[in-house]
N, C-alpha and C positions, 0 to 999 in steps of 0.2 A: 262292493268289497268282496274279495275272494278269500275269505277265511276258510280253512279246512279244519273240521273238528271231528275227532274220533272219540266216542264215549263208550267205554267198556266193550270194545270190539273183539269178538271171538271168531275164530275160524276152525271148523272141524271137517275132517274127511272121515265120514262114518263115526267110529268111536274115538278116532285119533284127533286130539286137539292140538293144533300147531301154532295158534296165536291165542294168548291167554288173557283176554279182557284188558286190552291196552287202551290207554287214554293219551291223546295227543291233540294239541291245539297249535295250528300253524296260522300265523297272522298274515294279513294281506301284505303282499310284496316281500314276504320272508323267504329266504333260501334255506330250506331244511334238508339235511342229508341223513338218510337212514343207512347205518353202517353196521356191519357185523359179519361173522363167518358164514360160510355156506350153510343153508338149512336153518338160519336163525329166524326166518319169518319176514324178512324185510321186503322181498319181492312179492310175497303173498299179500302183505299189507298194502303195497302200492297197487297191486291188481284189484284189491277190494275197493280202494278209493276210485280207481278207474271204472269199476263195474264189470271187470273181466272175470272176477271171482265173486260169488255170492257170499254174504256174511252169514255167520251162524248165530250171532247174537250181538246186541249193542246197536249203536246208531252211527252213521257217517253223515255229516252235513257239509255242504259246499255253499258258501255264502249264507243265505238265510233259509236254505232248503235242505230237508232231510232227503238223502238220495238213495236210501237203502234199496228201493224197488225201481229206480230209474235205470234204463239201459245206458250204456256208455255214450251213445250219440246225444243223449239229452242232458248230460252232466256238464257240458261246455268245458271239457278238458281236452288237452292234446298230450299224446304220449310219444316219447322217442325211445326206440328200442336199440339194443346193442347190435342187431344185424341190419340196421338201416331201413329195411322193408321198403326199398324203392322199386318202382316198376322198371325193369331193365330195357324195355322197348320204347320208353318215353324219354324225351329230353329233360334236362333240368327244369326248363320252363314248364313243361307239361306236368312233371312230377309235382312242382310247387303248386300249380293251380288245380290239380285234379280234384281235390276234395271240395273246392268251391264250385267246380263245374258240376259235380254230382249233386251238390246242394241246390243247383239251379240258379246260381248267381249270374248276373249279366256280364258280358265280356269286358266292359269297361271296369267294373268293380274287381274282376279277377285280375286284370292287368295291373291295376293300382296296387292290389295286395301283393302280387308276385314281385313287382318292382320294389316295393317297400322292403320285403323280406330279403330280396337279393342284395339290396344296398346295405342292410344291417349286417349281413353275413359275408359281404365282399364276394358275391357269386356272379357279378355282372359278366365276367369274362368267360363263364362256363355255361351260359344259359342254353346254348344249342348242342351241348354235348350230352351223351347218354351216360348212365352210371358206369358202364364198363370202361369209359375213357377218363374216369376220375380216380384220384387217390383216395385212400381210406378216410383221411381227414376231410376231403372235399365232399365225399358221400355223406359223412356225418353232418356236415354243415347243411347239405340239401335236406336231410331228414329233419333237422331243426327248423329249417325254413318252411318245410311243409306243415310243421306244427304252428309256426308263427302266423301264417296267413289266415288262420281261423280265428285269431284274436281270442284265445280261450281265457277263462278265468284262472285256470291252473295248468302249469306245465308239469308233466310227470316224466322223469328220466329213469329208465331201467338199465343200469350198468352200460351207459352209452359208449364208454371208451375202452371197454374190455378187449375189443378186437384190434386195437391200435398198438403200435410199438411205443416204447417208452418216450421217445422224442415227440411223436405225434400226440401222445396223451398229455404231455406237458403243454404243448401248443393249444390243444383243444380245451384244456382247463381254463386257459386265459380267454379263449373265445366264448366259453359258456359264462364266465364271470362278466365279460363285456356285454353279452346278450342280456343278462339280468339287469345290468345298469341301464341299458337302453330301453327295454320294454317294460320294466317296473311292474312285474306281476309275480304271483306266487309260484315258487318252484319247489317240488318235492323230488329228491334225487336219491336213487339207491346205488350203493356201491359196496364192494367188500374191501376196497383199497382205502386205508386210513389216511394216506397222503392226499387223495382226492377229497376226502371228507374235511380234513384240516384246512386245505387251501380254498375250498369253495364255499363252505357253509357259513351262514349267519349263526345257525344252531345245529349241533350234531345230536342225533338220537342213536344211541348204541344199543343194539339188540343182541340177545342170546336166547336160544331155545324158546322163541315165541314170547319173550318178556322184554320190556325196556329196562335195561340195567342203569342207564344214566342219560340225561340230556342236559345240554348247556352249550355255551359258546365254545369254540375250539380251545381257547386258553383255559376256560374253566375245567373242561374234562381232562386236559393235559396236566394242569397244575394241581387239581384236586380230584383225582379219580375216586369214585365211590367205593370201589372194591378192587381186588387183585386182578379180576378179569379185565376191567377197563384199564387198569395200570399197565398191563402187558399188551393189550390190543392197540391202545393209542400211544403213538410215539415210536420212533425208529432211531436207534434200537429200542426194544421194549425195556420197561423198567426192570432193574435188578431186584430180586426178591430173596431175602435171607431169613430162614426159619430160626427162631430163638425164643427166649423167654425174658420176662422182666425179673431181674434179681435184685438183691439188696443194694448193689453198687451200680446198677444200670442195666444195660442190655447184655445178655449172655448168649453166646453162640457156641457152635461146635469147635473143637480143637482149642478150647480155652480163650477164644477171642471175645473181648468185651468192648463195649462202647458206652459212653455216658448216655443217659436217657435224655433225648432232646427236650428242651424246656417246655415246648408246647404240649408234651405228653406226660408232664409231671404227675398228673392225677391217675395214671394207669396203675392198676393194682399189682403189687408184687406177686410173683408166681404165675402171672398170666402168660400163656403161650401166644406169641405174636409173630408177625412177619414184618421185617423191616424192608421198606421199598425206597430205592433211590435210583435216579437216572445216571447214565454215563456222564452227562454234563456236570454232575455234582460230585464226581470222584475223579481227581486229576493228579498227575505226578508233580512233585515240587519243580518250580521253575517254568511250568507250562499250564498255569491255572488262571482262572478268573478270581477276583476277590471274593472270599467266602464270608458269609454272615456269622457262622458258628463252626469254624474248622475243627476237625477231630485232631487228636494226637497223631504223630506220624505212623503210617501203616506201611510196612515193607512187604511187597509182593513180587513174585516172579512172573514175568510176562510169558504167557503160553504162545500166543500168536498176536502179531500186530497187523493192522489193516490200514495202510496209508490211503487217505481220502483227499489229498491235495492240501487244503487249508487246515486240516486236522487229521489225527490218526486215532483210530479206534483200537484200544488195547484189551485183549482177552486175558484174564488172569483168574486166580482162585483165591477166595477168602472164606475162611471158616468151612472149608471143605466143599464149597459151592462155587460154580463158575460165575464170575461177574465181568461186566464190561465197563471200561473207563475211557475217558477221552484225553488226548494230549493236544493242547493248542500250541502254536508255534512248533510244529512237529519237526523231529529229527529222526534219522534211522534208528530203529530199535531192533535188537537181535532177540530171537526166541530164547527164552531162559534168562534174559537180563533182569536183574533185581532193581526195582525202582521204589522210591518212597512216595506214597500217595497221601492225600488228605481228602476227607469226606466232609461235605458241607452238611452238618447235622441239622441246620435250620431248614434245609430243603428236603429232609427225609420224611417218609410217611410210615405210619404204623397201621397194620391191619390185624384184625382178630384172626388167629390161626385157624379156628374152626369154621367160621362163617365167611372169612375173606373180606368182611366189611371194614371200611376205614374207621379208625378210632378217633378221627378228628371230630 
């Protein structure tokens, strides 16, 4: 069983602490994605699991072994990097089998493992090519194949798609998802791209400044963000945030704009400063909406910019002196400055504490 367990793991560079006592439990065969902005500690955490960085405190276990002091070669992990790390003078076949050759495996065993990896990743037609004759996506598949042949307990991916264009990234996301279904082993994957995280993960771990802000399934972190950071980091476009306060008659915002207090937050104390959060999908113009659980009274707003996206249009407008984004389903042409009547689904709104940013749910 390839469970990975991090217990109060700390990383320091001299006096500078960059990972602050994080705890993480990755189950066997789970696909966990570490996501966050640059410098949040996600790649450092991955490298500590791999043994490429020493830990400054805590314990890391893989399976039933504490691996704090084990070198990478003894942890039975395979790592896939963003730059492929292929040998340019070797063919695909030679690249796939090289680690087994170095490990002293016999030729028959190497051939079996290479053939198995090639079949899983549809590389059979490229086995005699060198990396220079492959596309970026094909090179990344070879890099994954080189990891597969070793039959590791854990696969570690460090931003493997960041060098690919948008179309190839989408294709490779599917390839990696298929790979996980076929090989049924533990995967820990690092990315700064929240779309990759949402589409690939069984569980997302969102990091900021060396801390874990929230972890959960993609739907959990999207529907119930723990704080304003998660709310704006997960989801495209990011969640709208309006600063206001709880008044005697509901939520009060700048420019005299008010809303009823959503029923879920009836217990929030009057006078408290809050941030109202809602997604573009939850504010739509009349005639272009989904059915709403708790629609607001009509809200008239002038469209600043419209962004047609084919099956829907993203509308940029202003509410209570702050820019917000709404969606139009069944889109039609919208002129800049056009006034539309919107409804907000109050039942899908979030309230956050203005000072801490934490959810009030």
